[in-house]
C-alpha positions in Angstrom: -29.6 188.9 108.7 -26.1 189.3 110.0 -24.5 186.8 112.3 -24.3 189.3 115.2 -28.0 190.1 114.8 -28.9 186.5 114.8 -26.9 185.8 118.0 -28.6 188.8 119.6 -32.0 187.5 118.6 -31.2 184.0 120.0 -30.1 185.5 123.3 -33.3 187.5 123.5 -35.5 184.5 122.7 -33.7 182.3 125.3 -34.4 185.0 127.9 -38.1 185.1 126.9 -38.4 181.3 127.1 -36.7 181.2 130.6 -39.0 184.0 131.8 -42.1 182.3 130.5 -41.0 178.9 131.9 -40.7 180.3 135.4 -44.3 181.7 135.1 -45.5 178.4 133.6 -44.1 176.5 136.7 -46.4 178.7 138.8 -49.4 177.5 136.7 -49.8 180.3 134.2 -51.1 178.6 131.1 -50.6 181.6 128.8 -46.9 181.7 129.8 -46.6 178.0 128.9 -48.1 178.7 125.5 -45.7 181.6 124.9 -42.8 179.4 125.9 -43.8 176.8 123.3 -44.3 179.3 120.5 -41.0 181.0 121.4 -39.2 177.7 121.4 -40.4 177.1 117.8 -39.2 180.5 116.7 -35.9 179.8 118.5 -35.4 176.6 116.5 -35.9 178.5 113.3 -33.5 181.1 114.4 -31.0 178.4 115.3 -31.2 177.0 111.8 -30.5 180.5 110.4 -27.5 180.8 112.8 -26.1 177.5 111.7 -26.2 178.6 108.0 -24.7 182.0 108.8 -21.9 180.7 111.0 -20.9 178.1 108.4 -20.9 180.8 105.7 -18.8 183.1 107.9 -16.2 180.4 108.6 -16.0 179.5 104.9 -15.6 183.2 103.9 -13.0 183.8 106.5 -14.9 186.3 108.6 -14.8 184.1 111.8 -11.8 182.2 113.1 -12.5 178.8 114.5 -10.2 177.2 117.0 -9.1 173.8 115.9 -10.0 171.0 118.2 -7.2 168.6 119.2 -8.4 165.1 118.9 -7.5 162.8 121.8 -6.9 159.2 121.0 -9.9 157.1 121.9 -9.7 153.8 123.8 -10.6 150.8 121.7 -14.2 149.7 122.0 -14.9 146.8 124.3 -16.1 143.6 122.7 -19.4 142.2 123.9 -19.6 138.6 125.1 -21.6 136.3 122.7 -25.2 135.8 123.7 -26.0 132.6 125.5 -28.5 130.2 123.9 -31.5 129.2 126.0 -32.2 125.5 126.5 -35.8 124.3 126.3 
């Protein structure tokens, strides 16, 4: 499956899930079941997307914007734990 087709399929599945979730909120049990099964299919499609997008970046098909890393503040040290007296 091509990357564009996978993206299209993911968008379609998200739309289906959102539609079924709205119906499930109204108490429609069948819609809740459809939302659950579609979410499982979506997770599988997302894994395929991840593989295809990594392959596309490696082959040079897709340009990725480089993230500029900001300097992080040093982590705060925790105070030592107090011992309990008995």
